N, C-alpha and C positions, 0 to 999 in steps of 0.2 A: 504493500500501500504506500502510495507516495506522500512524502512527509509535507509536500506542499498543499496543505488543507486549507479550507475555509477558516477553521479555527485559528491557524497560525497567522493568517492574514488578519483576523479580527484582532488578535492578540497584538501584532506588529503595529496596527493602526492605534490601538489604545495606548500603547507604549509611546508613539509618536505624539499623540496628542497630550499625554501627560508630560512629556518633555517640552513641548511647546508652552505649556502653563508653567513649568519651572522657570523657563527662560523668561517668561512674560513677568513673572514675580520679580526676578532679578532686575530686569530692566525697569521695572515700576520703581522699585525702591532706589535704584541707582539715580533715578531722576528726582527723587522726592526727599531723600534722607540725607542729613548732613554728614559730610566725611568725617572720619575720625572717631565716629561714636562707636564704643566697644560692643553695643548691642547690633549695630550695622554689620560689623565684621562677622560676628557669630551668624547673622542672617544670611550673609553672602556665603559664608562657609558651608552653611546647612544647604542652600540653593544649588551650590556645585557638588556637594556630595549627592544630593538627589538627581542632579543633571547626569552625573556620572554613573550612578546605578542605572538610570533609564538607557543611557547610551550603550551601556553593557549589555542589557537586557534586548535592546533593538540589535545590537551586534549578534548576539546568540541567535535570536530568531531570523535574522536575514542569513547568517551562515547555515543555520539548520534547514532553511527552505532550499538555499543554493546547493547544498550537498545532498538533499533529499533524505536527512536523517538527522536526528539530535547529535549535536557537536559535543566533545568533552571540553572541560576548562583547558587542558593543554592544547588542544586544537584551536581553540578560540585565541589563545594567546599567540600562537603561530601565525594567525591572520592578521594581528594587529600591525598598523603601518609602523616602519622602523622608528619614526622619532618617538612614538608611544613606548616601543621596547627600551628604547634608550632612556627615557625619563625613568621608567620602571628600574632598570638596571642601576642608575644613578640613585634612586631611592634605596635599593636594597643594599648598596655599598656604605650607605651612612650608617 
């Protein structure tokens, strides 16, 4: 049975919509909140963390659809662009 199912497409669309909401919240705050406020930094950090989670879910769904099966964490890491892998390696060295 193909992994390219209506359910996966619905899930992908839902994740994309949630990512859009996260980005809109970030943009709204950046236009209205005073810079340097410690609460703002926490809000930005939270938005970025949520966006990263949504991006990872979107990446998983897209790779799963493309490969016609669920992909493992290792396979997902291998498909990341080189600059993301470099950033991850730099964090691991710290």
